N, C-alpha and C positions, 0 to 999 in steps of 0.2 A: 241088366245087360251091359250098360255103359261101363259100369265099374269092372265087370269081368273082362271086357275088351281092354280097359286100361291096364289091368293086371297082366294080361298077355303082352301088350305092347311094351310095358315097362317092367319086364320080368326081374330086372336087377334092383328094383325099388321095393322095399318092404311094403306089404299091403296097407299097414297102418299109416304109412307116410303118403299114400295117394289121396288126392283130394276127391271126396265123394261127389258124384254127379247129383245135381238137383234139378228137377224139372218142375215147371209150373205152367198153368194155362190161364194165368190172370191177364195177360196181354196177347195181342195178335202175334207179336214177335216171339214170345215165349212158347205159345202153342205151336207155331210153325216149326220152331226148333225141335220141340218134343216130337212132332209128327215125323219130320225128316229123320231124326235120329232113330226113332223106333223102327221105321221101315228099313233104314240102312243096317241097323244092328240085328234085324230079323233076317238079313241075307238078301234083301231086295235092293233095287236101285231107286233112290229118291233124291231130288234136288229142289231147291227153292227157285222159283222163276221170278226174276226181277224185271219189271218193265220200265224202270226209271231210265232216263237218258244218260248220256255220258258227257262229263264236263270236258270241253275242248279248251285248253289253255290258250291256244293260238287265237281262238275266237272270243274267249272270255265269256262263254255261255254254255248252257246245256244243249246238246243236240238230241232230239227225240230218238227213242229206240225204234227199231224197225219191227219189233215184236208186236203182234196184234194186241190191242188193248182189251182188257177184260178177261184175259186168261187167268186161271186159278193160281194160287200162291205156290202150290207144290205139284210137281210132276213126278210120277213114279212108274216103274214097271214091276208088276207082281206076277210071277209065273207066266210071263209073256203077254200079260194084259196091260193095256194103258190105263193108268189111274191118275186122276187129278183131284186135289183137295183144295177147296177154297176155305180160307180161315176168316171167320167173322166172330168177333168177341164183343160182348156187351151190346151196345145199341147200334153197332155197325150193321149195315144192310147191303144186300146185293144191288149193284147199279144195273141199269138197263144193258150196258155193254157186257157186264158179267153174265147176266141172264142169257143173252144171245150166245155168248161163247160157250156156256155150259150146255145149252140146247144143241149147238153145233157139234160139240164133243160127244154128247150122248148119241146123237144121230149117226156119228161116225163109228160108234161102237165102244167108246171109252166109258169107264166107270167114273162117275163124278160124285163127290160128297162135299157138302158144306158143313164144316166143323165149327161148333160153337164152344166146345170144350174137349179135353182129351178123352174122357170116358165115352162121350158120344161117338168120336172117331173110332176108338178101340172097339166098341160094341159093333159098329157098322163093319169094320174091317174083319172082325172075327166071323160075323154072319156071312159076309160076302166072299171071303177068301179062305177061311180056315175050316169050313164045314163042307161036307160032300155036296157036289161032286168035285170041288176044287181042292180039297184038303189032301 
């Protein structure tokens, strides 16, 4: 899908000259990129949520974000439904704040998934959104 989008975007460049897209799920960063790109290339909205602070040069320090801590890594809207994906690769585990945020999101009606690899995310997504009654 990513290579097809590149071919459309760069129509004047021969296909053989375009750099092929490569995705992996070996690290949390790589898996997050793969999930966000998959959702966006599938025609949905997805973005990475970053809760890190902002460096203030005038103060010479990081100022904490006002975003609630524990929110999942990816926020998406799929067919009008709120979707959140928390990425956990390898030995990484959910913190108590993340568990609370996930519980609050689910209680508010959002779909939440904890992804350990792309195949697990893909299988969940297909089951949750690409089969009846949502297909």
